[in-house]
N, C-alpha and C positions, 0 to 999 in steps of 0.2 A: 504494500500499498504505499507506504514512504519512500520505499527503492534503495531502502539501506538490505546487507545479507541476513539472511535469518540464521542463527544461532544452530552447534549441531544439537540442543535439546529446542527446538523450537517450542514457540506459546500453540497451542492447538485447543479445539474444543468440537466436540463429537457431532455437534448442531451446526458447525461450520467448515464447510472445506477447504481445504489448505494448511497450510502453514506460514505460522508468523514470527515478527523480531519483537513484538511486544505485544502486549494487553490491548495498547489503544488501537493497532492496527488490526487484532482480530476483531473487536468493537466494531471498528470502522467498516469491515464488513459483513459483519454481520446483520448491518443494515441494507445491503447492495443484493442486488440480483446478479450482476457479473461485473465484480471487483476488478476482473483485469480489462473493461471497458470504458474506466474512468479517470483522471490522474489524481494528486493526491489532495488540489485544494478543491475539488469536486466530491472528492471523500469527507472532507470535513467538513464541509458545506451540509452535506450530506446528513453527518453525526449531529451536526447542529441544531438543523433545522433552517437555518437561516445561512445568509453568506456574509461574508466579513462587512459589507455596506451597509446591511439590517442591522449586526450587531452592534456597531457603532450607533445608528440610529435608534436601539432600542428605547424607551421611553422608561428613564429610573423613576420611581415614585418618591415623592418629596421627601419624603422620612427616611427614604432608605441612607444607610452608612456605608461606608468604605473601607475594607480591611484589605490588607496583602498577608498571603499565605506563602511560606517557603516549603516548596514542594519535591522533593527528594524519589528520585526512580524514574523520571520523562527521559523518555528516549527519542522523540522526533514531535513532528507534527499530529501525528495520530494521536500520540499521547495525549496534548492540548485537547482535542477535540474530544479525546473520552474522559478525561475528566471534568472540562466544562459541562459535558452530558451528567456528569454522576454532581456534579454543584448545583447545577437547574433542576434537579429533582429534587432539593430539599424545600423543604415549606417556610418562603420566606426570604428566598435568594431569588433577587430580582433579575440578577444577569452576572456574570461572572466569564471572567477573561485567562485562559493559562497562557505561560509562557518559558518554553523549553530550555533556550538557551540564559536565561537566568533563573530558573526554576523557582518558577513564584506563579501564583494565582492572584486577581483582581477579583474582589468578589462586591457587589453591591446587593445588599441585606437590607430587610427590616428588625432593625433591633428587640421590635417586641415579639417576635415571633421565633426568631433563631440568632445564635451567633457564632463567633468565627469558630470556637472550639468544634459547635457542633458541624459547621460548614467542613473544617479539618477533619474530621471523624469521617464525614462519609466519602469525601477524595482520597483517606487512606486505606490500603488493600492493595491486594493481588500484585504487589509490589511497590507501591507507592507509599511515601510517608509522607505527611504534612503537617504544619507546623504555625498559628498564626506570629503574626511578626511583632507583636508589641514589645515596647523595652523590656517588660516584665516577665517576656519569653526569652528575651534575648539574654536575659540575664540569667536565666535558669537552663538555657542552652550550655552558655558558656560555665555554669556549676556543671553541669554533669558531664561534660568533657574533661574537666578539672579532676573531678570525682573518681572519673573512670582511670585517669594520669595517675591519683594517688593509689588508689586501690591496688593498681598494675605495678605500682614501686613498691607498695610495699608485700606484695606476695612474691614479686620477682626478685628480690633480695633476700627473703628467706628462702627462695630457690637456688639460689646462687650461693648463698653463707652454707649449703650444702655440698655443693658440687666444689667449693673453695677448700672446706675443711677435709670432706671425704673421698668425693668423685674423681676429683682431679687427681689427688695425688696415687689414688687406686689405676686410674688409667696408665700414667706415665711411670709402671711400674715398682710405688712405693711398695716392700714387703706389708704384706698383711696385720704382721704382729707390731707395725709401726703406729698401726691408728687405734682408736679406743673400740674397737669392736671389726666384727668381721661382716663386709656388707652382706656374705653370702647366709648372715643368721637372723635370726627373727628381728632382731637390732636392726640389720640391712635393709628387711624390707618393711619395716616403720620407717624408716628415711626415705626410701623410694616413694613410700605410699605420701610421704608430705611433700616430696618435688612434685609428682604428680598432682596434684592437688593445687598447689601453689602453679604450676603452669597451668592447669586448667582453668582457674580465676580470669590468670592473663590474657589466653586465649578466648574463654568463653564471653570476659567482662570488658575487657580492655579492649581486646583487638573486634568485639560484634561488629564497629561499623565498618573494620577492614574486611569482615567474612559478608557483610552486606553488600557492597562494595566490588568483592570479586563474586560474588552471585549474580549480577547485575552484569557485571562485565561478562560472563559465560551465556547469560542468558540473551544478552545480545550480541556476541560474537565480537564484540573489542576489548582485548585486552588491555590490565592496565597497571600502575602501579599494585591496585590492592590485589589482583590476582598473583601480582610475583610473590608480594611478601605473604599470602595467604596459603601458598603454594608450598614453600620452603616450611611456614612454622605448622601449617598442618600434617605436612609427610615429615616432619619430626618429629613432631606430636604422637599421631598413629603408630608410626616405627615403635617409639619410644613405650608405649602404651601395652603393645603387644611385648615388646622385650621382656616388660615386667610380668606379662603375663606367663612368658614360657620360661622364667626363671633366671634371665641374663639380667647385668647390672650395668653394660655398657647402657648409656639411654642419653640422648640427645635431647632433653626437657630446655636447657641452656637455651640451644637454638630458637628453640621456639619464642623464650621470653626475650631472649635479645634482640627480635627481629620487630616482633609487635610493639617494645617499647620504643625501640630507635625511628623508627617509622609513624609511631603517633603522635611523638613531640615535633616531631618533623612536618608530622601535616597541621597541628595544632592550629600555626600562624595561619595558613590555607581557608580552612575552616572559618575560622573569626571573621576574616575577608568576603567570603561568600554570603554570609548573614547579612554582612553592612549593604552587599548590593540594593537587597529587598527592603531591607529599615529602612533607606533613606526618603524611599515614597512614603514612609510612614509621617518622616519628622516634616514635611513639606506640609503636610495636609491640618496642621498645626495652623499655619499660617490664613486658610481659608475661613471665610466671614461664610458661619451657618444661618444667621436672623438678618432680618433689613427692618425698616419703619416704613410701612407700604403708604402713600398719601391715599386718602380715602376721601370721601363726602362728609363725613362725619370726623374728618382733624387726619391722623396717622393709626396704622395701625402694626405692632410686631407679629411678623410673619417670618417662616423660613423660606431661605433664599432661592429651595427650588420650587418653588410658589409663584416666583416672581415670570412674569410671559415679558413679552415686547410691547412697549408702549405704556407699562406700569410705570408710575415715577415713585423715587424714593428718595428719603430724608438722611443725610448723610454729615455727621456733625462734625467739628473739628475735636480730632487726633484717632478719627474712625478709620475705619477702612472703606473703600467704596464697595459694596456687595456684587458690583457686576457691570458689565462692558455697557457705557449708555453714553449721554448727551445731556449737558447741563441746560436746566430749563430756566435756573433760580439760581442767583448767589453767584459770589467772586470768593476765589480762597489759593490758596497755594497749596499746591498737590505733590508731594513726595511720591514721584515713580518709580523709585531704586529699587524696589523689591521684581518689579515686574520688566525694566529697563533699561537699569541700570543707569541714567541719569542720575546727576550726583546733585545738582540744584535743582529746590521744589520749582514745579513751575505754575507760573499765574494761570488759574483758569477764570473764566467768565462765560455767559450763556452763551450758547452754540458751541463749545469745545467738548470734544471727546475724552472719554476718561476709562481708565481700562481696573476692572474688578479686583481686585488686591491692593492698589495703591491707595495713600492716607493723604487724610484732607490734612495739614497742616495747620489752620486756622481757616476760621469763616464757618460758615453752614452754606451745604450745597441743598438742590432738589434737580433729580438724575432719571434721564426718561431711560427706561432698558430699549438698549437693540433686540432687535429680533432675534429670538431664541436664547436670549439672557445668558449670552456665554460670560465665563468667568476668563479672564487673563491668566490667573494663578492657576485656575484649572487646567489648561493649555499646556501650562509648563509639566504639572504632574502627569497629564498626560503623554506630552512630548520625551519626559524623563524615561519612562515606560516604555516607548516605544524605543525609544537608544538602547534602553539596556538589556532588550529582544532581540536586538541587533546578531550577529555572528559571533560565539564566545571564540577565542583562539584553543586551539588545544594543545596542549602542555607537551613542551620538547620530550619530557622524558616517558610521557603516556605515548607518545606518538612511536617512541622510538619500543617501548613496551608491545607494539601490535605484532613486532617481528619475533623480540628478545624471544617472549615467552614462547610461542611453538618451540622454535629452534629448543630450547631448553627441553621441554618436555619428548620432545624425538628425541634428542640425546641421552636422556634419561631412560628412556624404555628400548631404547636402543643396547645403552651399555649394559639396562639387566639382561635384556632376551641373549646379547651376544655373548656373555660369559655365564648365562646360565647353557647355552648350548654347546661353549669350550668345555665345559666339565666343571664350573663353578660349582660349589652346593650353593643349595637357593637361597640363602642366610647372605654367603657372602656377595652373591650376585643382585640380592636386594638392597646390600649395603653398599654398592657401588652405585646401584641406581639414585640410592638415597645422597649419595656423594656431590653426584651431580648437581642435584636439586641443591644443596647448600653449602655448594662453593659458589653456586650461581644467585645466592640468596642477594637480594637486590640492596643490601643494607648500604653497599654504598652508593648505587644507584638510585638509592631514593636521600640518601642524605645529600647527596651532588647538588641540588636546587635548594632545599631548604636551606642549608650550612653557609650556601654561598651569597646567596638572599642575606642572610642575616648579618654575614660581616659586609656588605655593604649598607645595608639599613644601619649598621653602627658610625659608619663612615659618611654617610649623609645627616644624621642626627646631629653627628658633630659640627656638621655644616648648617644647619638650621633647618632641616628639611627632613619629615616624616615618609615613610613609604609605607603606605595603604594595602597596595594588591603588589605581591608578588610577581604577577605578569607583564608589570612593568618593566620587566629587564627585558624581556623581548622586545615589547613596545619600541623602546628607545634607543636602540640601536642603530639608526638611520634618521635623525630627525632631518627633514629638507624645510618643513616651516615651523615658526614660533609663531602662533597667535594669541595675543596678550590683548587683555582685555583692561581697559583705562580705568575706571571709575573703579578703589579700592585694588588696585595691580599696577600702574603705573603711578596712580595719585594715591593718597593716603587713605581718602575716603569720608573722612573726617571735612565739616565746612571749620576754616579758622582766619582771623582778620588778614587781611592781607595787605590792607592800607589803609592809612590812618591819615585822613586831612582836614585839620582845623582850618578855620575863618581866620582871618588876621586879629588878632588880641585873644583870642579863642587857646588854652594850654592845652596840648592834647588828652593830658587826665581828666581835664575836665569834661572834654566833647563824650569820651569812654566812660566815662562815671555818672553821666547825667543818662547816657543811652543804655548802660549796663542795669539802672536802678530801674528802667521802663520795660527791658526785655527780660529780668528776671522773672516777671511776671507772665512770659510769654512761652509758648510751647511750639514756636518758628524753630524751623532746625538752626536758623542762624544766631537766635538768639544766644545760646549757650557759647557760642565764637564770640559774640560781644562781652559777655560774662568774664571767661576765661580772658581776653586781651583787657579786660579792666584790673583783674586780679595783679596783672605785670604794670602799670600806672595808677602810681597814688594819687589818690582825690579826696575832696571833701564828700565828693556823691561816689554809689555804689550799689551793690544788691542790698545791702542793708538800711537803704535808706527808707526814709517814711514815703509810700507810695498811696496815693488817694485817686479815684475818679479814674481807673483805670480802664480803658476802653480799647477794645481791637475794632481794627477797618479791616475787613475782611478781604484779605488779597490783596490790601496796601499798605498796613504798618498795624502801628500802637500807637497807643499817649495815654498819659497819667501827669498827675500833679505831684513833682518830686518833693520832699521835706518843702512842704508848704510855698513853692516856690512857684515860679512860671509854669506853665504845663510844656512839658519836653513829650516831643512827637519823632519818632524814628518810622522811616519808613521808603516806599517808591515815590518817583517822578509823581505819578497822579495824584495821588494823596496830597502835595504841596500845592501842586498846579488846583486842585480842587479849593482849597484855602486861598486862592489867590495871595502865595508866597512867594514874593522876589527871591530868587536863586542867582548869586552872584555867579558871574559867565565863570572865574577859575575853579569854581566848585562842581558846575554844572559839563563843564568840559572831561575833569576827573569823574563823573559821574559817568558820563559819555564814554568816555574810554574804558572803563572799567566793564561796561555791560558788553562792547566791545570785542573786549578779550576774550569773552565767554565767563564772567563774573559776577556776583550779585550785590550792587549797589545799594545804597540806601542815605537818604539825609537825615542829618540831626540837625532839629529845629528847636528854639522856645522864643518863647517874648516876641512873636512875629516875625522873626528872622531865620534864614538854614544859617547855622553854627558850623558845619562840617559835614562831610562824608567817610562814609564807613563803606569798605571794601571786602567783601568774603568770598571767599572763594575753596577748593579741593586742591590742598597743597601736595604736590609732586611727592610720590615717593624716595629716599634722601638714595641715590645712586641709580636712580633709575636710565638716568645717561649712559654710566659705563656698563650696565647690566645689558642693554639694548646693544650698545658698542661690542661687546662678545661674545652676544646671542648673533647679530650680523655678520661675522665671520664669515662662517663658513654654512649659516644657514641665512634663509627667506625670513623677514621678521614683519609682519603686519597687525594693526592695532585693529581692534573691534570695539565698539562705543554706541553706547545709545543716546550720547548726547549729538547736537549737532552744531554747526556754525563754529564760531573761536572756539568753543571749549573742546572741541574734534580738531581743528585744523594748527592749532600749535605743535602737533606731534606730528604733521605732514614736512615739516621744516627741518626735521633731525636727521642728521647722515644714516644714520643706523635703520632707520623703517625705510620698507620699502610701500608701503601702501596701508593706507589708511580708510577704514568701513564704518559708514559714521550713520547715525540714527537707527541701528539696528535692534529689536524687540527680539525677545528671546528665542521665537520661531525663526526669527532671520539669520542669528548668531550662529543654530547650530546648524542652517541649509549653509552658509558659510564656511564653517568648518567641513563640512561635507564635501564641498567643492571643492576645497581648498585638499582634501585628501586627493583627489582625483590627480593632482602633480607631486604626490609624495606623501609620506610619512609627515603627519602633523601632531605636534605638541601643542596644548592650552595651557594659556595660566591665566585664574579668573578668580574671582568671589563673588558670594553673594548667591541666592538662589536664583537669578534670572541666567546666571552662567550655568548654571548646575547641567542643563541637558545639550550644552556647549563642552561642557568637557566629559561627558560621557561619551560624547559622538566624536572625540578626537583621539587621534591614535594613543596618547598618551598626556592625560589630565592632570594637571599643577596646580592645586588650591592656593588663595592666600588664607592662614589661619586667620586673621583680622575679618573674613566674611562669614556666610552661616553655616550651620552646621551642613548641610544638605549638600552647600557646593565641594565642602571637605569629603563629604559620602561618595561625590559622585566623582571624586577626584582619585589618581592611583596614586598619587604624592601632594604632601600637604607642607607647605614654607610656612614655618614657625617661626623665625627669624624673620625681623626687619629687613635683610641684605636680601634684594631684589638679584642680585650678581651670585646668590647663589644657584638660579635655575640653571643656568652655565655649566659651572661646575658639578650640578647634579647629575644631567644626562651624559656629562662626560664619567662619572662615575656610577651612572648604573651600566652606561656601555660595558667600562671593566668589570661591572658584575656580571655581566653577560658573560663575556671572556672567561671570567673564574669558575661560572657553571660550565661553560662547553669542557674549561680542563679536567674537573671533576669527572663530568659523564666522560672523557677520554679516558682517565685514570681508568674507570668501573669498568670498562666495555676491553682497555687492555688486559686487565686484570680478568676477565674471562675469559679472554680470548685463550690465555696462559694457562689458567686453573682449570676451565673446561675439558680441553683434551687430556689434560692429566688425570682429571677425574675419571674420565670416561675409560681410560687404559687403566682403573684399576691402582694407580700410583697412590690416587690420595683417597685415605679413611675419611670417613665423615667428622670425626675426631679433627683431623687435619684439617677438615675441609672449613669447619668451624672458628678454627684460628687463622687461618688465610683469609675468612669472612672477614674477620674482626679485624684482622693488618690493615685490608684494603679498605675498610672504614677510615681507621685511624690517619691513614694518609690522607685520605679526603677531608677528615675533619683538621687535620695540619694545613691542608692546603689552605681553608676555607678562611683558618687563623691566621694566615700571613696578613700584613699590612695592605688594605688595598687601596692602589693609587688610581686618579684618572687616567685613561685612555689616551693618547695624541688622536684626532681627528674622531672619528664615528666608523660603526658598520664594522662590516668585513676587514676594512681598510685599517683597521688599527692593530691587526693583529701583533705586528711587531711593538705595541707598547710593552712598555713596565711596567709590574704591578708594583714594586718598590718605591719608595721617596714617600712623602708627606702625606697624609690622610687627605681626602679630597674635602 
């Protein structure tokens, strides 16, 4: 149904003709008269009972809530359709959308009739596991994994203690009389039973996720690292259990313990990252508006946002988010659009202007008429991020190699057993030879190659102020051709600050700032805090602690108040003073106009019937941004993406390191721009803020600035926690060096197997020596990963001749 191969043990059902790769494809075929006559998309449509467009257009009840489930075991697009069908059958579920590359499902449901746990239970089973992705669930997932490691570590140490004190000395020929007791007696049987119990706990409890992953790999005919680990661990365990039953003391439970514990620790980091990919969607929904004030004939009525239809009018007050996209019909206000557009400065909006759902009214009161469809821009960001997260997930290099390595090892082990048996070796000796092949090829070195190298790279990045949140970034950063930089919050600090203070003749700078701060301290406008901060560094008799009376907000224009019983102080835009017919000195008007032309926000400060000065606020450039751009542009193309337009964007066009500036981009346009840039090469996106999250996810490599939102950080592959933007260039070099270290480790792991496997096949290596060789191979990988990691010279494959020594990146 999906075009993939069926496993050796295919999924089948007596009621359905044929064999299938997974349960999803079987259920698709069950609904079709002639499965061979349709393509995969038509099959999915048949199972869903609707096509993709109809699914998108489904009407979700106004009281429906949205939840995201983490779903393990999905194999292909047919699994999506099968699981959606199971979720749709739950009473109270309005719509379900599965996404197998992201291992996730989005569910719209009626909270009075069902909840995410019930939906998860309905989805689970027949090879699938589902868990709601709330914060609490994430904690429980972490606690569960840590619990498995703690239990495995405790029982593993118990087993290895017996090996070190008794079993290893015996295997290496120590006389029985040198031991405390004879391993062949009842005391030895008790010891071996203890080792068996400990190994059973490690394999069955700590190794349960690996066993399930191996089962899925066998069922889907896609060998992976889990299958490699499970083969070595279970073969050693089963042989050792049989050996105890027949009275032998040479057992290999130590192989089981070491393999399970080493690989579980190495993959713990990767498991946490995968959960974040779905959890980020829940984070963004917190910024959405659930209720709105609907204008009615009798006044206003609070209703659910989902009940708003096109043409309805809603009231939005100062400090509130606009509930839906629409057009202003009444009122004037400054609107902060940074969440959904990335624009750094609040934009003054008057009747006739459009506003976007999710933006914040900084001051004033607006009456907004909802657009047809009553859509929210913030909802589009959530949906867009969901779609981007579902785009093809790259397969890990080790798993790709495992698809070849596992079958080869199995064939060699079986051939070694059969050939030695045919050549006259006793069955036990032939079996031990086959076991030696599996043990000597145990993928500890292969399994540790990637996580240990990534851990070393993570340490180097952290020292440089960069936190790696996705190990796959090592593969993505090999040859970055284009670096896309968000402006607000990335090239700039994202925080408003007073950039210029221009007092009129005879007015002290401190007095101008002090009087303005006294008034602005009562305002919630984004620039108000900047004025108050600036006044703190300019001593004056006035300030935020001054007595203020008759405070008044002039929506979209400014504020005014009486300060310390003196004249009324007004802080605001040009229109506020023109309306009051206040004369503005030409030199101050020129300063005001020049600031506006440069993309800054200017305000007059006046009292006693005259303008006394100009304050200019703006988003400060991030320190070192020019040096960072210059370093990035040496062998890469650098572009700037911004929601701003005009002078605020134009000032970056003149920088020699910037190749292009894309201005006026909403979140959808940023994401589409990144996708188009990818057509010309590998793209790294650096940004901050919820509006950047889809673009970060769409890029080959996403780097978030820590001062941004939690969502942006979750959507990225790395997070810049320091203030030095120059760390981005060094991070790209370090990631490339890390990839080289991964390749070195993998090369050694395969070289080891190239030598050890033939020796084991020839019977030269016993299972005990195989375990020692396996441990030695792993230690070499650990040692190589522990070496100082330095940046490569250049990137990609061309950096193969770079040295690893030197100072950390």
